[in-house]
ZALO-228601 format. One record per atom (N, C-alpha, C, CB): x, y, z; residue in three letters. Coordinates in steps of 0.1 Angstrom, whole numbers, plus 5000, padded with zeros to 4 digits. Glycine has a CB too. Example, Ala and Ser with C-alpha at 12.3 -4.5 7.8 and 13.67 -1.06 7.14 Angstrom:
513249435078ALA/512349555078ALA/513249675078ALA/511349555090ALA/512849785071SER/513749895071SER/512950005079SER/514149945057SER/
% end
This chain:
500849885000MET/500050005000MET/500950135000MET/499050005012MET/500550224992VAL/501250354991VAL/500950435004VAL/500950434978VAL/501950485010LYS/501850565023LYS/502150705020LYS/502650505034LYS/501250795023CYS/501350945020CYS/501251025032CYS/500350985009CYS/502051135033VAL/501851235043VAL/501251355036VAL/503251275049VAL/500151405042VAL/499451525037VAL/499451635047VAL/498051485032VAL/500151735045THR/500051855055THR/498851935051THR/501351935054THR/498251985062GLY/496952065059GLY/495851975054GLY/497252175049GLY/495751845059HIS/494851755054HIS/493351785058HIS/495151615059HIS/493151875067LYS/491851915071LYS/491352035063LYS/491751935086LYS/492152095056GLY/491852215048GLY/491152185035GLY/493052295046GLY/490952295028PHE/490152285015PHE/490852185005PHE/490152425008PHE/492052215001ILE/492652124991ILE/493151994997ILE/493852194984ILE/493652005009GLY/494151885016GLY/493051775018GLY/494751915029GLY/491951825022SER/490851725024SER/490351665011SER/489651795031SER/490351735000GLN/489951684988GLN/491051584982GLN/489751794977GLN/492251614985LEU/493351524981LEU/493251394989LEU/494751594983LEU/492951405002CYS/492851285010CYS/491651195005CYS/492651315024CYS/490551255000LYS/489451174995LYS/489951094983LYS/488251264991LYS/490751154974LEU/491251084962LEU/492150974967LEU/491951184953LEU/493051004976LEU/493950894981LEU/493250774986LEU/494950954991LEU/492150804994LEU/491350684999LEU/490650614988LEU/490350745009LEU/490250684978ASP/489550614966ASP/490550524959ASP/489050724956ASP/491850564960LEU/492850484953LEU/493450374962LEU/494050574949LEU/492850374975GLU/493250274985GLU/494650304989GLU/493150134980GLU/495150424989TYR/496350464995TYR/496150495010TYR/496950594988TYR/497150485018ASP/497050525032ASP/497650665033ASP/497850425041ASP/497150745043TYR/497750875045TYR/497850905060TYR/497050985038TYR/498850995063MET/498951055077MET/498851205075MET/500251005084MET/497951265082GLY/497851415082GLY/498651485092GLY/496451455083GLY/499151595088ILE/499951685098ILE/499351825097ILE/501451695094ILE/498951875108GLU/498252015109GLU/499152105117GLU/496851995115GLU/498752235117ARG/499552345123ARG/499552335138ARG/499052475119ARG/498752245144ASP/498852225159ASP/500152165163ASP/497752135164ASP/500952125153ILE/502352075156ILE/503152185162ILE/502952015143ILE/502852305159PHE/503652425164PHE/503352455179PHE/503352545155PHE/502352385184GLU/502052405199GLU/503252345207GLU/500752335203GLU/504052255200ASN/505252195206ASN/506452285203ASN/505452055202ASN/507152345213LYS/508252425210LYS/509352355202LYS/508852485223LYS/509452225204ASN/510352145196ASN/509652075184ASN/511052035205ASN/508952165176TRP/508152105165TRP/509052035155TRP/507352215159TRP/510252085153ASN/511152025144ASN/511451875147ASN/512552095143ASN/511651855160TYR/511851715165TYR/510651635164TYR/512351715180TYR/509451695167GLU/508151615166GLU/507951585151GLU/507051695171GLU/508251675142LEU/508051645128LEU/508851535123LEU/508351775120LEU/510151535127GLU/511051425124GLU/510551295129GLU/512551455129GLU/510151295141LYS/509651165147LYS/508451115140LYS/509251185162LYS/507451205137LYS/506251165130LYS/506551095116LYS/505251275128LYS/507451165109LEU/507851125095LEU/508550995096LEU/508651225088LEU/509550985105SER/510350855105SER/509550735110SER/511550875115SER/508550765120ASN/507750645124ASN/506750605113ASN/506950695137ASN/506250695105TYR/505350655095TYR/506050605082TYR/504450775091TYR/507150665079ASN/507950625068ASN/507150625055ASN/508450475070ASN/506850745050PRO/505950765038PRO/506650735025PRO/505350905038PRO/505850705015ASP/506450695001ASP/506450824994ASP/505650594994ASP/505650924999VAL/505551054993VAL/504951155003VAL/504651054980VAL/505451275002VAL/504851385010VAL/504251485001VAL/506051455019VAL/502951515004PHE/502151614997PHE/502051735007PHE/500751564992PHE/502851835004HIS/502951945014HIS/501952055009HIS/504352005015HIS/500752045015VAL/499652135011VAL/499452245021VAL/498352055009VAL/499652215034GLY/499352305045GLY/500252435045GLY/499552235058GLY/499652545048ALA/500352675049ALA/499452785055ALA/500752715035ALA/500052895058CYS/499253015061CYS/498853075048CYS/499953115071CYS/497553065044SER/497153115031SER/496553255031SER/496153015025SER/496653325042ASP/496053455043ASP/496953555036ASP/495853495058ASP/496553605024THR/497453695017THR/497553825023THR/496853705003THR/496853855033LEU/496853985040LEU/497553975054LEU/495554045042LEU/498053855057GLU/498853835070GLU/500053925070GLU/499153685072GLU/500253995081SER/501454085082SER/502454045092SER/500954225085SER/502153945100ASN/503153895110ASN/504153805103ASN/502453805121ASN/505353875101ALA/506453805093ALA/506953675100ALA/507553895091ALA/507153675113ASN/507553555120ASN/506653445118ASN/507753585135ASN/505353465120TYR/504353365119TYR/504253305105TYR/502953425123TYR/504253405095MET/504253355081MET/505453275077MET/504153485072MET/506653325081MET/507853255076MET/508153125083MET/509053345078MET/507653115096ILE/507852985103ILE/506852885096ILE/507552995118ILE/505652915094LEU/504652825088LEU/504952795074LEU/503252875089LEU/505252895066ASN/505352875052ASN/506852845046ASN/504852995045ASN/507852895054TYR/509152865049TYR/509952765058TYR/509952995049TYR/510052795071GLU/510852705080GLU/510252565080GLU/510952765094GLU/508952555081PHE/508352425081PHE/508652345068PHE/506852435084PHE/508452415057THR/508752365044THR/510252315043THR/508452455033THR/511152395048LYS/512552365048LYS/512852235056LYS/513352475054LYS/512252225068ALA/512452105076ALA/511851985070ALA/511852125090ALA/510651995064LEU/510051885057LEU/510851835045LEU/508651925053LEU/511351935037THR/512151905025THR/513451835029THR/512352035017THR/514051885039ASN/515351825044ASN/515151675047ASN/515951905056ASN/514051645054TRP/513851505058TRP/513651425045TRP/512551495067TRP/512851475036CYS/512651405023CYS/513851375016CYS/511651485015CYS/514751475015VAL/516051465008VAL/516851345015VAL/516851595008VAL/516951355028ARG/517751255035ARG/517251115033ARG/517851285050ARG/515951095032HIS/515350965031HIS/514850935017HIS/514150955041HIS/515251015007GLU/514950994993GLU/513450974991GLU/515750874988GLU/512651064997VAL/511151054996VAL/510651174987VAL/510451055010VAL/509851144977PRO/509351254969PRO/508551354977PRO/508451204957PRO/508751484974ILE/507951594980ILE/507351674970ILE/508851684990ILE/506051694971ILE/505251774961ILE/504651894969ILE/504151694954ILE/505152014965TYR/504852134973TYR/503752214966TYR/506152214975TYR/502752254975SER/501752344970SER/502152494970SER/500452324978SER/502552544958SER/502952684957SER/501852764952SER/504152694947SER/502052884947SER/501052974944SER/501353074933SER/500653054957SER/500253114926ALA/500453214915ALA/500753354922ALA/499153224906ALA/500653364935ALA/500953484942ALA/502453514940ALA/500653474957ALA/503253414935ASN/504653434933ASN/504853544922ASN/505353304929ASN/503853564913TYR/503953654902TYR/503653804906TYR/503053614891TYR/503053814918GLY/502753954922GLY/501954034913GLY/503954024926GLY/502054164914GLU/501254254905GLU/501954294893GLU/500954384913GLU/503254254891ASN/504054294879ASN/504454164871ASN/505254364883ASN/503954054875SER/504153924869SER/505653884869SER/503753934854SER/506453934878LYS/507853904879LYS/508253854893LYS/508654024876LYS/507653914904HIS/508053864917HIS/506853904926HIS/509353924922HIS/506853844938PRO/505653864947PRO/505554004952PRO/505853774960PRO/504354044956SER/504154184960SER/503554184975SER/503154254951SER/503554074982ASN/503154074996ASN/503953965003ASN/501654054997ASN/503753965016LEU/504553875025LEU/504153725022LEU/504253905040LEU/502853705020TYR/502453565016TYR/503153515004TYR/500953555014TYR/503153604993GLY/503853564981GLY/505353534982GLY/503653674970GLY/505953614990TRP/507453594992TRP/507653475000TRP/508053714999TRP/506853445010SER/507053315018SER/506953195009SER/506053315029SER/505953195000LYS/505753084991LYS/506853074980LYS/504353094983LYS/507353194976TYR/508353204966TYR/509653144972TYR/508653344962TYR/510053184984ALA/511253134990ALA/511152984993ALA/511553205003ALA/510052934998ALA/509852795000ALA/509952714987ALA/508552765008ALA/509252764977GLU/509252694964GLU/510652674959GLU/508452774954GLU/511452784960ASP/512852774956ASP/513652674963ASP/513552914957ASP/513452664976TYR/514152564984TYR/513752424980TYR/513852584999TYR/512452394978VAL/512052264973VAL/512652234959VAL/510452264972VAL/512552324950ASN/513152304937ASN/514652274937ASN/512852414928ASN/515352344945LEU/516852324946LEU/517152194952LEU/517452434954LEU/516152134960SER/516252004966SER/515751894957SER/515552004980SER/515451924945GLU/514951834935GLU/513551784938GLU/515851714934GLU/512751864945GLY/511351834947GLY/510551894936GLY/510751884961GLY/509151884937VAL/508251944927VAL/507452044933VAL/507351834920VAL/507252164927SER/506452274932SER/505352294922SER/507252404934SER/504052304927LEU/502952334918LEU/502352464921LEU/501852214920LEU/502452564912ARG/501852694914ARG/500352694911ARG/502652794905ARG/499552694921TYR/498152694919TYR/497652834916TYR/497452644932TYR/496652834907PHE/496052964904PHE/494852974913PHE/495652974889PHE/493753024910ASN/492653054919ASN/491752934920ASN/491853184915ASN/491852864931VAL/491252734933VAL/489852754939VAL/492052644942VAL/488852674933PHE/487452684938PHE/486952544938PHE/486552774930PHE/485852524946GLY/485152394945GLY/484652344959GLY/486052284940GLY/484152224960PRO/483552174973PRO/484552184984PRO/483152034971PRO/484152234996GLY/484952235007GLY/485652365010GLY/485952125007GLY/485552465001GLU/486352585002GLU/485852675013GLU/486352654989GLU/484752645020GLY/484352715031GLY/485352715042GLY/483052665037GLY/486252615042ALA/487252605052ALA/488352715050ALA/488052475051ALA/488352785039LYS/489352895036LYS/488853025042LYS/489552905022LYS/487553035046GLY/487053165052GLY/487253275042GLY/487853195064GLY/487853385046LYS/487953505038LYS/488853485026LYS/488453625046LYS/489553375025MET/490453345014MET/489753255004MET/491753285019MET/488453225006SER/487753144996SER/487453224984SER/486353095002SER/487053164973SER/486853224960SER/485753334960SER/486553124949SER/485753414951ILE/484753524949ILE/483353454947ILE/485053614937ILE/483353344941MET/482053274938MET/481453224951MET/482353154929MET/482353164960TYR/481753104972TYR/481353224982TYR/482853024979TYR/482153324983GLN/481853434992GLN/480553504987GLN/483053534993GLN/480453524974SER/479253594969SER/478053504971SER/479453624954SER/478153374969TYR/477053284971TYR/476453294985TYR/477453144967TYR/477453284995ILE/477053295009ILE/476353425012ILE/478253275018ILE/476953535007LYS/476353665010LYS/474953675004LYS/477253775004LYS/474853624991ASN/473553634984ASN/472453564991ASN/473753584970ASN/472653434995ILE/471653355001ILE/471253415015ILE/472053215002ILE/472153495021ASN/471853555034ASN/471353705032ASN/473053555043ASN/471053735020GLY/470453865017GLY/471353985019GLY/469353885026GLY/472753955018LYS/473654065019LYS/474154115005LYS/474854015027LYS/474554235004LYS/474954294992LYS/476354244988LYS/475054444993LYS/476554214975VAL/477854174970VAL/478554284963VAL/477654054960VAL/479754324968SER/480454434962SER/481754394956SER/480654554972SER/482054424944LEU/483354394938LEU/484354504938LEU/483054344924LEU/485654474936PHE/486554584934PHE/486354634920PHE/488054524935PHE/486554764918PRO/486454824904PRO/487654784896PRO/486354974905PRO/487754824884LYS/488754794874LYS/488754654868LYS/490154824880LYS/487754574872LYS/487554444866LYS/488754354867LYS/487054454852LYS/489154314879PRO/490254214880PRO/489754074874PRO/490654194894PRO/490654004868THR/490353874863THR/491253764869THR/490553874847THR/490853644869ARG/491553534875ARG/491453404866ARG/491053504889ARG/492453324868ASP/492353184862ASP/491853104873ASP/493853134857ASP/490553074872PHE/489852994882PHE/489952844879PHE/488353034884PHE/490552764888VAL/490852624885VAL/490152534896VAL/492352594886VAL/489452434891TYR/488652354900TYR/489452264908TYR/487652264891TYR/489052244921VAL/489952174930VAL/490252024926VAL/489152164944VAL/489351964918LYS/489751834913LYS/490851834904LYS/488551764906LYS/491051944896ASP/492251954888ASP/493451964896ASP/492152074878ASP/493352034908ILE/494552054917ILE/494951914922ILE/494152144928ILE/493951844928VAL/494351714934VAL/494851614923VAL/493151654942VAL/494351624911ASN/494851534901ASN/496251574897ASN/493851544888ASN/496551704897ALA/497951744894ALA/498851694904ALA/497951894893ALA/498451694917ASN/499351634927ASN/499651484925ASN/498751654941ASN/498651414922LEU/498751274919LEU/499651244907LEU/497451204917LEU/499451334897TYR/500251324884TYR/501751344887TYR/499751424874TYR/501951444896ALA/503351474899ALA/504051364906ALA/503451604908ALA/503251294915PHE/503851174922PHE/504151064912PHE/502851134933PHE/503151034904LYS/503350924894LYS/504450944884LYS/502050894887LYS/504751074881ASN/505751104871ASN/506851184877ASN/505051194860ASN/507151154890TYR/508151234898TYR/509551244891TYR/508251174911TYR/510051134887GLU/511351134881GLU/511451224869GLU/511850994878GLU/510351234862LYS/510351314849LYS/510151464852LYS/509151274840LYS/509451504863VAL/509151644866VAL/509851704877VAL/507651654868VAL/510651634885ARG/511251684897ARG/512251794894ARG/511951564904ARG/512451884904GLY/513451984903GLY/512952114897GLY/514551934896GLY/511552124895LYS/511052244888LYS/509752284894LYS/510952224873LYS/509252404891TYR/507952444894TYR/507052434881TYR/507852584900TYR/505752414883TYR/504852404872TYR/503552474876TYR/504452254869TYR/502952534866GLU/501652604869GLU/500552504868GLU/501452714859GLU/499552524876VAL/498252444876VAL/497152544875VAL/498152354889VAL/496552544863GLY/495452634860GLY/494752584848GLY/495952784858GLY/493852674842THR/493052634830THR/493652704818THR/491652674832THR/494352804819GLY/494852884808GLY/493852994803GLY/495152784796GLY/492853014811PHE/491853114808PHE/491653204820PHE/490453054803PHE/491553334818SER/491353434828SER/489953494827SER/492453534829SER/489153484837LYS/487753544837LYS/487553644847LYS/486753424838LYS/486753744844SER/486453854854SER/485453804865SER/485853974847SER/485553874876PHE/484553844887PHE/483153864882PHE/484853934899PHE/482953964874GLU/481653994868GLU/481153874860GLU/481654114860GLU/482053814853TYR/481653694845TYR/481153584854TYR/482853644836TYR/481853564865CYS/481553454874CYS/480153474880CYS/482553444885CYS/479953594885LEU/478653624892LEU/477453634882LEU/478753754899LEU/477753674870ASN/476653664860ASN/476253524857ASN/477153734847ASN/477253434857LEU/476953294855LEU/476053244866LEU/478253204854LEU/476253294878MET/475553254890MET/474253334892MET/476453254902MET/474053424883THR/472853524884THR/472853584898THR/471553444882THR/473953634903ILE/474053704915ILE/474353854912ILE/475253644924ILE/473453944917PRO/473654084915PRO/474854144923PRO/472354164918PRO/475454254918PHE/476554304925PHE/476654454923PHE/477854234920PHE/477454524932THR/477754664930THR/479354674931THR/477054754941THR/479854794932TYR/481254814932TYR/481654894945TYR/481754884920TYR/482854854950LEU/483454934961LEU/484255054955LEU/484454844969LEU/484655144964GLU/485455254960GLU/486955204958GLU/485455364971GLU/487655274949GLU/488955224946GLU/489955224958GLU/489555314935GLU/489655304968ASP/490555304979ASP/490455184988ASP/490355434988ASP/489455094985LYS/489354974992LYS/490254864987LYS/487854924992LYS/490854884975ILE/491754784969ILE/493054774977ILE/492054814954ILE/493454654982PRO/494654644990PRO/495954674982PRO/494754504997PRO/496954724989ASN/498254734982ASN/498754604977ASN/499254804991ASN/499354604965GLY/499954474960GLY/498854384954GLY/500654404970GLY/497654424952TYR/496554344947TYR/496854304933TYR/495254414948TYR/496654174930GLN/496854124916GLN/495554154908GLN/497153974916GLN/495654214897PHE/494454234888PHE/494354134877PHE/494554374882PHE/495354054875TYR/495253954864TYR/496153834868TYR/495754014851TYR/495553714867THR/496253594867THR/495853504856THR/496153524881THR/496753434850CYS/496353334840CYS/497553244837CYS/495953404826CYS/497353114839SER/498453014837SER/498752994823SER/498052884844SER/499952964820ASN/500552944807ASN/500652794805ASN/501953014805ASN/499952734795PRO/500052584793PRO/501452534790PRO/499152554782PRO/502252624785SER/503652574783SER/504452554796SER/504452684775SER/503852604807LYS/504452584820LYS/503752474829LYS/504452714828LYS/502852404822TRP/502252284829TRP/503152164829TRP/500852254823TRP/502952074837MET/503651944837MET/503451884823MET/503351854848MET/504551834817PRO/504351764804PRO/503351644805PRO/505651704799PRO/502251644797GLY/501251544797GLY/500151564806GLY/501951414802GLY/500151674814TRP/499051704823TRP/498251824817TRP/499551744837TRP/496951824819SER/496151944815SER/494851944824SER/495751934800SER/494252054825SER/493052074833SER/491852004826SER/492752224836SER/490951954834GLU/489751884828GLU/488451964830GLU/489651754834GLU/488452054839TYR/487152124843TYR/487252274839TYR/486952114858TYR/486152314832SER/486052454829SER/485252524840SER/485252474815SER/485352664840LEU/484652744850LEU/483152714849LEU/485052884848LEU/482652714838LYS/481152684837LYS/480752554843LYS/480752694822LYS/
% end
């Protein structure tokens, strides 16, 4: 039986990945952020990994709040933990598949524009230099994303507001996103594992190759909306994301459209 470690296994993407692993009759061990309640979390992590002896590590868990400003908190969760996990995988020759982010492109499509993006960028680089695989997710949506709270997709947040009779307000200037269905994300993780020797040592984008406006999404859902004032737009906000199929893993492609 294939044994997998899944960090963040109770979260949006992690929980969907675990469902797929169970369907495949794989075994998995989850690791959550409560590990940091132990001051010696590095030692506890090593012990958990060595006792379980996995065949692959899917590193999904992270602080995903793009507006988080506590640098110590962000870098310990998103960088130091990734570094410790990667080092163990290198020593034991275990594949590691890291959940990275399109936030790495920031607002100028060259480098991150907020703390979250830089934390993912630095961790991704460490994984790649260690011959792991990094998957840069674009804007993920689908079942279970309520677990992401304020970081859930515009579709989910608008749906909840609408059914509760609250007004939906969008940022002006019509930002667009490459919205990718969560099943495409978990399938990409599995594909990376099955083709690890072919794809290791690099980052790959995981998206659809199409960028749609928030207005387009809400019109599909027949949800009315208004606009916020421009001064409500956060600094470093990305107005456009779209994955490039030439940067996908060779042989992998998305299966689900936004519609």
